[in-house]
C-alpha positions as CSV (number, residue, x, y, z in Angstrom):
1,M,-9.1,-13.4,15.2
2,R,-11.5,-14.8,12.6
3,L,-14.8,-13.2,11.8
4,L,-17.0,-15.9,10.1
5,V,-20.1,-14.9,8.1
6,V,-22.4,-17.8,7.5
7,A,-24.5,-17.4,4.3
8,K,-26.5,-19.2,1.7
9,E,-26.1,-18.6,-2.0
10,P,-29.0,-16.3,-3.1
11,V,-30.7,-18.7,-5.5
12,P,-34.4,-18.0,-6.2
13,G,-36.6,-20.7,-4.6
14,R,-33.9,-21.8,-2.2
15,V,-33.2,-18.7,0.0
16,K,-35.5,-16.6,2.1
17,T,-38.5,-18.8,1.3
18,R,-40.5,-17.3,4.2
19,L,-40.6,-14.1,2.2
20,T,-42.6,-15.9,-0.5
21,P,-45.4,-14.8,-0.5
22,P,-45.7,-11.8,-0.6
23,L,-42.5,-11.7,-2.7
24,R,-41.7,-13.8,-5.7
25,P,-38.7,-16.2,-5.4
26,A,-36.5,-13.9,-7.5
27,Q,-37.4,-10.9,-5.3
28,A,-36.7,-12.9,-2.1
29,A,-33.3,-13.8,-3.6
30,A,-32.6,-10.2,-4.3
31,V,-33.3,-9.3,-0.7
32,A,-31.0,-12.1,0.5
33,E,-28.2,-10.9,-1.8
34,A,-28.6,-7.4,-0.5
35,A,-28.5,-8.7,3.1
36,I,-25.2,-10.5,2.4
37,A,-23.8,-7.4,0.7
38,D,-24.5,-5.1,3.6
39,T,-23.3,-7.6,6.1
40,L,-20.0,-8.1,4.3
41,A,-19.7,-4.3,3.8
42,A,-19.8,-3.9,7.6
43,V,-17.3,-6.7,8.1
44,G,-15.0,-5.3,5.4
45,A,-15.1,-1.8,6.9
46,L,-14.1,-3.1,10.3
47,S,-11.2,-5.2,8.9
48,R,-9.9,-2.1,7.2
49,S,-10.2,0.1,10.3
50,P,-7.1,1.2,12.2
51,G,-6.2,-1.4,14.9
52,F,-8.0,-4.3,13.2
53,G,-5.4,-5.6,10.9
54,W,-5.4,-8.8,12.9
55,L,-9.0,-9.6,11.9
56,R,-9.5,-12.3,9.2
57,P,-13.0,-12.2,7.6
58,V,-14.2,-15.5,6.1
59,L,-17.5,-16.3,4.2
60,V,-18.8,-19.7,5.2
61,L,-21.0,-20.5,2.2
62,E,-23.7,-22.9,1.4
63,G,-23.7,-22.9,-2.4
64,T,-21.2,-21.5,-4.9
65,V,-19.6,-18.1,-5.5
66,G,-21.0,-16.1,-8.4
67,P,-21.4,-12.6,-9.7
68,W,-23.6,-11.9,-6.7
69,L,-20.5,-11.8,-4.4
70,R,-19.1,-8.3,-5.2
71,T,-16.4,-8.1,-2.5
72,S,-13.1,-9.8,-2.0
73,I,-13.2,-12.2,0.9
74,A,-11.9,-15.7,1.7
75,V,-14.6,-18.3,1.1
76,V,-14.9,-21.8,2.6
77,P,-17.8,-24.2,2.0
78,Q,-20.2,-25.3,4.6
79,V,-20.3,-29.0,5.4
80,S,-23.4,-31.0,4.7
81,G,-25.9,-31.9,7.4
82,P,-28.3,-30.1,9.8
83,F,-27.6,-26.4,10.5
84,D,-26.2,-27.0,14.0
85,A,-23.6,-29.4,12.6
86,R,-22.6,-26.8,9.9
87,L,-22.2,-24.1,12.5
88,A,-20.2,-26.5,14.8
89,A,-17.9,-27.5,11.9
90,A,-17.2,-23.8,11.1
91,F,-15.9,-23.4,14.6
92,D,-14.0,-26.7,14.6
93,D,-12.2,-25.5,11.4
94,S,-11.1,-22.3,13.0
95,A,-8.1,-21.7,15.2
96,G,-7.9,-19.0,17.8
97,P,-10.7,-16.6,18.9
98,T,-13.6,-16.7,16.4
99,L,-16.7,-14.6,16.0
100,L,-19.5,-16.0,13.9
101,I,-22.4,-14.0,12.5
102,G,-25.2,-14.7,10.0
103,M,-26.4,-13.0,6.8
104,D,-29.8,-12.2,8.4
105,T,-28.9,-9.0,10.3
106,P,-27.8,-6.5,7.6
107,Q,-28.3,-3.7,10.0
108,V,-25.1,-4.8,11.8
109,T,-22.5,-2.0,12.0
110,P,-18.7,-2.0,12.1
111,A,-18.9,-0.4,15.6
112,L,-21.1,-3.3,16.9
113,L,-18.8,-5.9,15.4
114,A,-15.8,-4.1,16.9
115,D,-17.5,-4.2,20.4
116,A,-18.0,-7.9,19.9
117,C,-14.4,-8.5,19.0
118,H,-13.1,-6.5,21.9
119,A,-15.5,-8.3,24.3
120,L,-14.1,-11.7,23.1
121,R,-10.6,-10.6,24.2
122,H,-11.8,-10.5,27.8
123,A,-14.5,-13.2,27.9
124,D,-14.6,-16.8,27.0
125,A,-17.6,-16.3,24.7
126,V,-19.8,-13.5,23.3
127,F,-23.5,-14.1,22.6
128,G,-25.8,-11.9,20.5
129,P,-29.5,-12.8,21.0
130,A,-32.0,-12.3,18.2
131,A,-35.5,-10.9,18.7
132,D,-37.1,-14.1,17.4
133,G,-35.5,-16.2,20.1
134,G,-32.5,-17.3,18.2
135,W,-29.1,-15.7,18.0
136,W,-27.2,-13.5,15.5
137,A,-23.7,-13.7,16.8
138,L,-21.6,-16.2,18.7
139,G,-18.0,-15.8,19.6
140,L,-15.7,-18.4,21.2
141,R,-12.2,-17.6,22.4
142,R,-11.4,-21.3,22.1
143,P,-13.5,-22.7,19.2
144,D,-15.3,-25.9,20.1
145,G,-18.1,-27.3,17.9
146,T,-19.4,-29.5,20.7
147,L,-20.8,-26.3,22.2
148,L,-23.3,-26.0,19.3
149,R,-24.0,-29.6,18.2
150,G,-27.4,-30.9,19.1
151,I,-29.0,-27.6,19.7
152,P,-32.2,-27.3,17.6
153,T,-32.1,-24.3,15.3
154,S,-34.9,-22.0,14.0
155,R,-36.9,-22.3,17.2
156,P,-38.1,-19.7,19.7
157,D,-35.9,-21.3,22.3
158,T,-32.8,-21.8,20.2
159,G,-31.0,-18.8,21.8
160,A,-31.9,-19.7,25.3
161,R,-30.6,-23.3,24.7
162,Q,-27.4,-22.0,23.2
163,R,-26.8,-19.5,26.0
164,A,-27.5,-22.2,28.6
165,R,-25.0,-24.6,26.9
166,L,-22.3,-21.9,27.2
167,S,-23.1,-21.4,30.8
168,R,-23.1,-25.1,31.6
169,A,-19.6,-25.3,30.1
170,G,-18.4,-22.8,32.7
171,L,-17.7,-20.1,30.2
172,R,-17.7,-16.4,31.0
173,V,-20.2,-15.0,28.5
174,A,-20.5,-11.3,27.4
175,T,-23.9,-10.5,26.0
176,L,-24.3,-8.3,22.9
177,P,-27.4,-6.2,22.0
178,V,-30.5,-7.9,20.6
179,L,-30.9,-7.6,16.9
180,R,-33.8,-8.5,14.6
181,D,-33.3,-11.3,12.1
182,V,-34.8,-10.9,8.6
183,D,-37.2,-13.9,8.1
184,T,-40.5,-12.3,7.1
185,A,-41.6,-9.3,5.1
186,A,-42.4,-7.5,8.3
187,D,-38.9,-8.2,9.5
188,A,-37.4,-6.9,6.2
189,Q,-39.4,-3.6,6.5
190,A,-38.4,-3.1,10.2
191,V,-34.7,-3.7,9.5
192,A,-34.8,-1.5,6.4
193,R,-36.0,1.3,8.6
194,L,-33.2,0.8,11.1
195,A,-30.6,1.0,8.3
196,P,-32.2,3.1,5.6
197,D,-29.1,4.0,3.6
198,G,-27.9,0.5,2.8
199,R,-28.4,-1.7,-0.3
200,F,-30.7,-3.9,1.7
201,A,-33.1,-1.0,2.5
202,A,-33.1,0.0,-1.2
203,V,-34.0,-3.5,-2.4
204,V,-36.7,-3.8,0.3
205,R,-38.2,-0.5,-0.8
206,Q,-38.4,-1.8,-4.3
207,T,-39.9,-5.2,-3.5
208,V,-41.8,-5.2,-0.2
209,T,-44.9,-3.0,-0.2
210,P,-46.5,-2.4,3.1
211,R,-50.0,-3.9,3.1
212,S,-51.3,-1.1,5.1
213,S,-50.4,1.5,2.4
214,P,-53.5,2.9,0.5
215,T,-51.3,3.0,-2.6
216,A,-50.3,-0.6,-2.4
217,V,-50.3,-2.3,-5.7
218,R,-52.7,-5.3,-5.7
Protein backbone atom coordinates (compact mmCIF):
# COMPACT_ATOMS: atom_id res chain seq x y z
CA MET A 1 0.00 0.00 0.00
CA ARG A 2 1.19 3.50 -0.82
CA LEU A 3 0.75 6.45 1.52
CA LEU A 4 1.03 9.65 -0.50
CA VAL A 5 1.69 13.02 1.18
CA VAL A 6 0.85 15.96 -1.07
CA ALA A 7 2.88 19.05 -0.21
CA LYS A 8 4.19 22.34 -1.52
CA GLU A 9 7.79 23.45 -1.10
CA PRO A 10 7.83 25.95 1.81
CA VAL A 11 8.95 29.02 -0.12
CA PRO A 12 8.13 32.43 1.41
CA GLY A 13 5.42 34.21 -0.54
CA ARG A 14 4.27 31.01 -2.27
CA VAL A 15 2.99 28.86 0.57
CA LYS A 16 0.39 29.44 3.31
CA THR A 17 -0.41 32.87 1.90
CA ARG A 18 -3.65 33.05 3.90
CA LEU A 19 -1.46 33.37 6.99
CA THR A 20 -0.11 36.69 5.67
CA PRO A 21 -1.12 38.82 7.44
CA PRO A 22 -0.77 38.49 10.39
CA LEU A 23 2.43 36.60 9.61
CA ARG A 24 5.24 37.69 7.36
CA PRO A 25 5.89 35.44 4.33
CA ALA A 26 8.98 33.89 5.92
CA GLN A 27 7.02 33.08 9.07
CA ALA A 28 4.21 31.49 7.05
CA ALA A 29 6.79 29.38 5.23
CA ALA A 30 8.22 28.27 8.59
CA VAL A 31 4.74 27.19 9.69
CA ALA A 32 4.32 25.25 6.44
CA GLU A 33 7.72 23.58 6.84
CA ALA A 34 6.82 22.52 10.37
CA ALA A 35 3.46 21.16 9.20
CA ILE A 36 5.21 19.03 6.60
CA ALA A 37 7.75 17.83 9.15
CA ASP A 38 5.14 16.71 11.68
CA THR A 39 3.04 15.05 8.99
CA LEU A 40 6.02 13.12 7.66
CA ALA A 41 7.03 12.21 11.20
CA ALA A 42 3.65 10.56 11.74
CA VAL A 43 3.89 8.77 8.39
CA GLY A 44 7.42 7.60 9.13
CA ALA A 45 6.50 6.37 12.60
CA LEU A 46 3.69 4.28 11.12
CA SER A 47 5.85 2.79 8.37
CA ARG A 48 8.38 1.68 11.00
CA SER A 49 5.71 0.12 13.22
CA PRO A 50 5.47 -3.66 13.53
CA GLY A 51 3.12 -5.04 10.91
CA PHE A 52 3.42 -2.06 8.54
CA GLY A 53 6.47 -3.10 6.55
CA TRP A 54 4.26 -3.21 3.46
CA LEU A 55 3.56 0.55 3.63
CA ARG A 56 5.38 2.72 1.08
CA PRO A 57 5.39 6.45 1.95
CA VAL A 58 5.84 8.90 -0.95
CA LEU A 59 6.05 12.70 -0.90
CA VAL A 60 4.20 14.16 -3.90
CA LEU A 61 5.86 17.55 -4.12
CA GLU A 62 5.16 20.84 -5.85
CA GLY A 63 8.59 22.44 -5.97
CA THR A 64 12.04 21.10 -5.24
CA VAL A 65 13.65 19.23 -2.39
CA GLY A 66 15.96 21.26 -0.17
CA PRO A 67 17.40 21.39 3.35
CA TRP A 68 13.85 21.86 4.65
CA LEU A 69 13.18 18.14 4.01
CA ARG A 70 14.85 16.50 6.99
CA THR A 71 13.62 12.94 6.59
CA SER A 72 14.33 10.18 4.11
CA ILE A 73 11.34 9.54 1.87
CA ALA A 74 10.71 8.82 -1.79
CA VAL A 75 9.78 12.01 -3.65
CA VAL A 76 7.87 12.38 -6.91
CA PRO A 77 6.91 15.69 -8.56
CA GLN A 78 3.37 16.89 -8.92
CA VAL A 79 2.15 17.36 -12.47
CA SER A 80 1.23 20.83 -13.67
CA GLY A 81 -2.34 22.05 -13.83
CA PRO A 82 -5.21 22.70 -11.40
CA PHE A 83 -5.15 21.00 -8.04
CA ASP A 84 -7.81 18.43 -8.87
CA ALA A 85 -5.73 17.30 -11.86
CA ARG A 86 -2.61 17.03 -9.70
CA LEU A 87 -4.41 14.92 -7.12
CA ALA A 88 -5.90 12.74 -9.84
CA ALA A 89 -2.48 12.21 -11.44
CA ALA A 90 -1.03 11.13 -8.09
CA PHE A 91 -3.59 8.33 -7.94
CA ASP A 92 -3.15 7.42 -11.60
CA ASP A 93 0.59 7.01 -11.02
CA SER A 94 -0.01 4.63 -8.13
CA ALA A 95 -0.61 0.91 -8.28
CA GLY A 96 -2.56 -0.95 -5.64
CA PRO A 97 -4.34 0.45 -2.58
CA THR A 98 -3.36 4.08 -2.03
CA LEU A 99 -4.04 6.53 0.79
CA LEU A 100 -3.45 10.22 0.08
CA ILE A 101 -3.18 12.94 2.71
CA GLY A 102 -2.10 16.58 2.63
CA MET A 103 0.38 18.69 4.59
CA ASP A 104 -2.31 20.79 6.27
CA THR A 105 -3.20 18.47 9.16
CA PRO A 106 0.01 18.17 11.21
CA GLN A 107 -2.05 16.88 14.15
CA VAL A 108 -2.48 13.57 12.33
CA THR A 109 -1.19 10.61 14.32
CA PRO A 110 0.27 7.24 13.39
CA ALA A 111 -2.74 5.61 15.03
CA LEU A 112 -5.19 7.55 12.89
CA LEU A 113 -3.24 6.71 9.74
CA ALA A 114 -3.12 3.07 10.78
CA ASP A 115 -6.90 3.05 11.17
CA ALA A 116 -7.24 4.55 7.68
CA CYS A 117 -4.94 1.92 6.17
CA HIS A 118 -6.78 -0.92 7.87
CA ALA A 119 -10.13 0.49 6.73
CA LEU A 120 -8.92 0.56 3.13
CA ARG A 121 -8.30 -3.18 3.29
CA HIS A 122 -12.01 -3.76 3.82
CA ALA A 123 -13.64 -0.87 1.91
CA ASP A 124 -13.34 0.41 -1.65
CA ALA A 125 -12.45 3.87 -0.41
CA VAL A 126 -11.78 5.84 2.77
CA PHE A 127 -12.70 9.49 3.13
CA GLY A 128 -11.50 11.94 5.78
CA PRO A 129 -13.60 15.12 5.88
CA ALA A 130 -12.06 18.43 6.91
CA ALA A 131 -13.76 20.93 9.18
CA ASP A 132 -13.73 23.62 6.47
CA GLY A 133 -15.78 21.49 4.07
CA GLY A 134 -12.86 19.95 2.22
CA TRP A 135 -11.11 16.68 2.92
CA TRP A 136 -7.79 15.72 4.50
CA ALA A 137 -7.54 12.09 3.44
CA LEU A 138 -8.73 10.01 0.53
CA GLY A 139 -7.93 6.36 -0.01
CA LEU A 140 -8.76 4.19 -3.00
CA ARG A 141 -8.28 0.44 -3.12
CA ARG A 142 -8.15 0.72 -6.91
CA PRO A 143 -6.60 4.10 -7.77
CA ASP A 144 -8.57 5.99 -10.40
CA GLY A 145 -7.94 9.65 -11.11
CA THR A 146 -11.31 10.08 -12.80
CA LEU A 147 -12.85 9.95 -9.33
CA LEU A 148 -11.20 13.31 -8.56
CA ARG A 149 -10.92 15.19 -11.84
CA GLY A 150 -13.35 18.06 -12.26
CA ILE A 151 -14.19 18.50 -8.58
CA PRO A 152 -13.50 22.13 -7.58
CA THR A 153 -11.04 22.41 -4.70
CA SER A 154 -10.74 24.91 -1.83
CA ARG A 155 -14.50 25.35 -1.58
CA PRO A 156 -16.91 24.74 1.30
CA ASP A 157 -18.57 21.98 -0.73
CA THR A 158 -15.42 20.27 -2.01
CA GLY A 159 -15.70 17.44 0.49
CA ALA A 160 -19.39 16.88 -0.16
CA ARG A 161 -18.78 16.79 -3.91
CA GLN A 162 -15.91 14.33 -3.54
CA ARG A 163 -17.87 12.08 -1.20
CA ALA A 164 -20.83 12.12 -3.60
CA ARG A 165 -18.54 11.22 -6.53
CA LEU A 166 -17.34 8.15 -4.65
CA SER A 167 -20.90 7.10 -3.85
CA ARG A 168 -22.09 7.57 -7.43
CA ALA A 169 -19.27 5.29 -8.54
CA GLY A 170 -20.79 2.58 -6.38
CA LEU A 171 -17.87 2.42 -3.95
CA ARG A 172 -18.17 1.27 -0.35
CA VAL A 173 -16.72 4.20 1.60
CA ALA A 174 -15.36 4.17 5.15
CA THR A 175 -15.45 7.59 6.82
CA LEU A 176 -12.55 8.83 8.93
CA PRO A 177 -12.74 11.41 11.76
CA VAL A 178 -13.04 15.09 10.86
CA LEU A 179 -9.77 17.04 11.13
CA ARG A 180 -9.13 20.76 10.96
CA ASP A 181 -6.95 22.05 8.11
CA VAL A 182 -4.42 24.80 8.74
CA ASP A 183 -5.36 27.68 6.47
CA THR A 184 -5.61 30.71 8.77
CA ALA A 185 -3.86 31.93 11.91
CA ALA A 186 -6.87 30.79 13.97
CA ASP A 187 -6.57 27.33 12.42
CA ALA A 188 -2.86 27.22 13.25
CA GLN A 189 -3.50 28.09 16.89
CA ALA A 190 -6.30 25.55 17.22
CA VAL A 191 -4.25 22.74 15.67
CA ALA A 192 -1.22 23.64 17.79
CA ARG A 193 -3.37 23.18 20.89
CA LEU A 194 -4.44 19.74 19.66
CA ALA A 195 -0.82 18.62 19.18
CA PRO A 196 1.19 20.80 21.57
CA ASP A 197 4.37 18.73 21.58
CA GLY A 198 5.22 18.79 17.89
CA ARG A 199 7.44 21.01 15.82
CA PHE A 200 4.39 22.67 14.32
CA ALA A 201 3.12 23.80 17.72
CA ALA A 202 6.55 25.15 18.64
CA VAL A 203 6.74 27.24 15.48
CA VAL A 204 3.18 28.52 15.92
CA ARG A 205 3.95 29.60 19.48
CA GLN A 206 6.92 31.57 18.15
CA THR A 207 5.12 33.24 15.25
CA VAL A 208 1.36 33.44 15.84
CA THR A 209 0.38 35.71 18.72
CA PRO A 210 -3.27 35.55 19.84
CA ARG A 211 -4.83 38.92 19.16
CA SER A 212 -6.87 38.62 22.34
CA SER A 213 -3.78 38.42 24.55
CA PRO A 214 -3.16 41.60 26.58
CA THR A 215 0.56 41.05 26.13
CA ALA A 216 0.40 40.83 22.37
CA VAL A 217 3.14 42.74 20.60
CA ARG A 218 1.67 45.45 18.35
